[in-house]
Residue frames as a rotation matrix with the C-alpha (Angstrom) as fourth column:
MET 1
-0.938 -0.242 0.248 -14.67
0.332 -0.834 0.441 -25.98
0.100 0.496 0.863 -5.91
SER 2
-0.167 0.952 0.256 -18.45
0.456 -0.156 0.876 -25.93
0.874 0.263 -0.408 -5.67
GLY 3
0.272 0.214 -0.938 -18.14
0.960 -0.122 0.251 -24.93
-0.061 -0.969 -0.239 -2.00
LEU 4
-0.669 -0.585 -0.458 -16.18
0.520 -0.809 0.274 -21.83
-0.531 -0.054 0.846 -3.01
MET 5
-0.829 0.421 0.368 -18.72
0.173 -0.433 0.885 -20.95
0.532 0.797 0.286 -5.70
ASP 6
0.135 0.917 -0.376 -21.56
0.761 0.147 0.632 -21.46
0.635 -0.372 -0.678 -3.21
LYS 7
0.004 -0.206 -0.979 -19.90
0.881 -0.462 0.101 -19.13
-0.473 -0.862 0.179 -0.71
ALA 8
-0.924 -0.377 -0.067 -19.28
0.289 -0.800 0.526 -16.53
-0.252 0.466 0.848 -3.40
LYS 9
-0.512 0.813 0.277 -22.90
0.311 -0.126 0.942 -16.71
0.801 0.568 -0.188 -4.58
GLU 10
0.265 0.580 -0.771 -24.09
0.932 0.051 0.359 -16.46
0.248 -0.813 -0.526 -0.97
ALA 11
-0.376 -0.497 -0.782 -21.92
0.676 -0.724 0.135 -13.39
-0.633 -0.478 0.609 -0.40
MET 12
-0.953 0.074 0.293 -23.22
0.192 -0.601 0.776 -11.81
0.233 0.796 0.559 -3.60
GLY 13
-0.091 0.995 -0.051 -26.79
0.603 0.096 0.792 -12.34
0.792 0.042 -0.609 -2.42
LYS 14
0.235 0.132 -0.963 -26.05
0.950 -0.241 0.199 -10.65
-0.206 -0.961 -0.182 0.91
SER 15
-0.682 -0.603 -0.413 -24.38
0.511 -0.798 0.320 -7.65
-0.523 0.007 0.853 -0.69
GLY 16
0.355 0.935 -0.024 -27.36
0.600 -0.247 -0.761 -6.89
-0.717 0.256 -0.649 -2.92
SER 17
0.696 0.007 0.718 -27.16
0.666 -0.382 -0.641 -4.03
0.270 0.924 -0.270 -5.36
SER 18
0.902 -0.359 -0.241 -24.77
-0.162 -0.797 0.582 -1.99
-0.401 -0.486 -0.776 -3.25
SER 19
-0.016 -0.965 0.262 -21.78
0.139 0.257 0.956 -3.75
-0.990 0.052 0.130 -4.84
GLY 20
0.570 0.306 0.763 -23.05
0.760 0.158 -0.631 -3.08
-0.313 0.939 -0.142 -8.36
GLY 21
0.973 -0.226 -0.040 -21.33
-0.228 -0.930 -0.288 0.29
0.028 0.289 -0.957 -8.47
ALA 22
0.245 -0.933 0.265 -18.05
-0.604 0.067 0.794 -1.21
-0.758 -0.354 -0.547 -7.33
ALA 23
0.080 -0.171 0.982 -18.32
0.511 0.853 0.107 -3.92
-0.856 0.493 0.156 -9.97
GLN 24
0.863 0.274 0.424 -18.94
0.504 -0.405 -0.763 -1.32
-0.037 0.872 -0.488 -12.67
GLY 25
0.816 -0.564 -0.130 -15.96
-0.525 -0.816 0.241 0.76
-0.242 -0.128 -0.962 -11.55
GLY 26
-0.106 -0.925 0.365 -13.48
-0.589 0.355 0.726 -2.12
-0.801 -0.138 -0.582 -11.80
ALA 27
0.664 0.480 0.573 -15.03
0.087 0.712 -0.696 -3.79
-0.742 0.512 0.432 -14.84
GLY 28
0.891 -0.330 -0.312 -12.43
-0.416 -0.318 -0.852 -2.31
0.182 0.889 -0.421 -17.21
LYS 29
-0.107 -0.984 0.141 -9.42
-0.948 0.059 -0.314 -3.65
0.300 -0.167 -0.939 -15.30
GLU 30
0.815 0.284 -0.505 -8.83
-0.166 0.950 0.266 -7.37
0.555 -0.133 0.821 -15.02
ASP 31
0.160 -0.761 0.628 -6.69
-0.987 -0.119 0.107 -8.25
-0.006 -0.637 -0.771 -12.01
TYR 32
-0.762 -0.570 -0.307 -5.16
-0.573 0.814 -0.089 -11.63
0.301 0.108 -0.948 -11.20
ALA 33
-0.664 0.588 0.462 -8.25
-0.120 0.527 -0.842 -12.82
-0.738 -0.614 -0.279 -9.32
ASP 34
0.337 0.811 -0.478 -10.46
-0.638 -0.176 -0.749 -12.04
-0.692 0.558 0.458 -12.34
LYS 35
-0.015 -0.441 -0.897 -8.08
-0.952 0.280 -0.121 -13.79
0.304 0.853 -0.424 -14.71
GLY 36
-0.918 -0.334 0.214 -7.90
-0.393 0.839 -0.376 -16.81
-0.054 -0.429 -0.902 -12.41
LEU 37
-0.243 0.917 0.318 -11.68
-0.199 0.274 -0.941 -17.09
-0.950 -0.292 0.116 -12.23
ASP 38
0.386 0.329 -0.862 -11.85
-0.881 -0.147 -0.450 -16.82
-0.275 0.933 0.234 -16.04
GLN 39
-0.489 -0.661 -0.568 -9.41
-0.776 0.628 -0.062 -19.75
0.398 0.411 -0.820 -16.34
ILE 40
-0.833 0.263 0.487 -11.40
-0.173 0.713 -0.680 -21.86
-0.526 -0.650 -0.548 -13.86
GLU 41
0.194 0.967 -0.163 -14.56
-0.444 -0.062 -0.894 -21.21
-0.875 0.246 0.417 -15.86
LYS 42
0.162 -0.208 -0.965 -12.83
-0.984 0.042 -0.174 -22.04
0.076 0.977 -0.198 -19.13
ARG 43
-0.803 -0.559 -0.206 -11.53
-0.534 0.829 -0.169 -25.36
0.265 -0.026 -0.964 -17.81
ALA 44
-0.705 0.614 0.356 -14.92
0.021 0.519 -0.854 -26.22
-0.709 -0.595 -0.379 -16.29
GLY 45
-0.771 0.400 0.495 -16.71
0.596 0.182 0.782 -25.37
0.223 0.898 -0.379 -19.54
MET 46
0.195 0.824 -0.533 -18.70
0.903 -0.362 -0.230 -22.59
-0.383 -0.436 -0.814 -17.89
SER 47
-0.648 -0.364 0.669 -19.22
0.587 -0.798 0.135 -19.00
0.485 0.480 0.731 -18.90
GLN 48
0.236 0.674 -0.700 -20.51
0.915 -0.397 -0.074 -16.11
-0.328 -0.623 -0.710 -16.80
SER 49
0.758 0.095 0.646 -20.78
0.403 -0.846 -0.348 -12.41
0.513 0.524 -0.679 -17.51
ARG 50
-0.296 -0.917 0.267 -17.90
0.401 -0.373 -0.837 -10.08
0.867 -0.141 0.478 -16.67
GLU 51
-0.105 0.355 0.929 -20.11
-0.674 -0.713 0.196 -8.31
0.732 -0.605 0.314 -14.12
THR 52
0.890 0.449 -0.078 -20.91
-0.278 0.670 0.689 -11.59
0.361 -0.592 0.721 -12.34
ASN 53
0.385 -0.834 -0.395 -17.23
0.697 0.543 -0.468 -12.55
0.605 -0.095 0.791 -12.23
GLU 54
-0.409 -0.525 0.747 -16.36
-0.038 -0.808 -0.589 -9.14
0.912 -0.269 0.310 -10.79
LYS 55
0.368 0.636 0.678 -18.96
-0.760 -0.213 0.614 -9.60
0.535 -0.741 0.405 -8.04
ILE 56
0.903 -0.054 -0.426 -17.58
0.201 0.929 0.309 -13.05
0.379 -0.365 0.850 -7.20
THR 57
-0.016 -0.994 -0.106 -13.98
0.713 0.063 -0.699 -11.84
0.701 -0.087 0.707 -6.93
ASP 58
-0.307 -0.011 0.952 -15.06
-0.410 -0.901 -0.142 -8.76
0.859 -0.434 0.272 -4.95
ALA 59
0.732 0.634 0.251 -16.96
-0.529 0.296 0.795 -11.02
0.430 -0.714 0.552 -2.54
GLY 60
0.673 -0.558 -0.485 -13.93
0.585 0.803 -0.112 -13.28
0.453 -0.208 0.867 -2.17
ARG 61
-0.365 -0.813 0.453 -11.67
0.336 -0.569 -0.751 -10.31
0.868 -0.122 0.481 -1.49
GLY 62
0.029 0.474 0.880 -14.13
-0.676 -0.639 0.367 -8.98
0.736 -0.606 0.302 1.09
MET 63
0.928 0.312 -0.204 -14.30
-0.101 0.737 0.668 -12.35
0.358 -0.599 0.716 2.87
TYR 64
0.242 -0.927 -0.285 -10.49
0.749 0.366 -0.552 -12.56
0.616 -0.080 0.783 2.95
GLU 65
-0.467 -0.447 0.763 -10.08
-0.010 -0.860 -0.510 -9.03
0.884 -0.246 0.397 4.29
LYS 66
0.385 0.697 0.605 -12.78
-0.683 -0.225 0.695 -9.55
0.620 -0.681 0.389 6.91
SER 67
0.943 0.037 -0.331 -11.31
0.142 0.854 0.501 -12.81
0.301 -0.519 0.800 8.18
THR 68
0.213 -0.956 -0.203 -7.65
0.909 0.270 -0.319 -11.75
0.359 -0.116 0.926 8.18
GLY 69
0.706 0.090 -0.702 -7.85
0.432 -0.841 0.326 -8.02
-0.561 -0.533 -0.633 8.76
SER 70
-0.409 -0.897 -0.169 -5.30
0.248 -0.287 0.925 -7.54
-0.878 0.336 0.340 5.96
LYS 71
0.431 0.483 -0.762 -5.86
-0.574 -0.505 -0.645 -5.68
-0.696 0.715 0.059 2.72
VAL 72
0.422 -0.252 0.871 -5.41
0.667 0.736 -0.111 -7.51
-0.613 0.628 0.479 -0.57
SER 73
-0.578 -0.728 -0.370 -2.90
0.204 -0.567 0.798 -5.95
-0.790 0.385 0.476 -2.97
ASP 74
0.273 0.688 -0.672 -4.52
-0.521 -0.482 -0.704 -4.04
-0.809 0.543 0.227 -5.85
LYS 75
-0.481 -0.534 -0.696 -2.42
-0.876 0.263 0.403 -6.12
-0.032 0.804 -0.594 -8.21
VAL 76
-0.984 0.132 0.120 -4.18
0.117 0.985 -0.129 -9.26
-0.135 -0.113 -0.984 -7.01
SER 77
-0.196 0.976 0.096 -7.71
0.965 0.174 0.195 -7.92
0.173 0.131 -0.976 -6.63
ASN 78
-0.885 -0.165 0.436 -8.93
0.178 -0.984 -0.011 -4.37
0.431 0.068 0.900 -7.18
């Protein structure tokens, strides 16, 4: 799991502040990816801000879409 977190943190660092607006826009809606990350944190005894979690899931969605060329359903990740 730490490899996934490292990749997400690396992707967040590359995106800089440009993804901040996107994270703010989707902060009110929790999709399945956000809920899944919340559960992973809960089981690991960790806690991160909602904004940080949104950036991580956005980065993961971006990596998936870039590598596959397919869009992720809005139900899964907004």
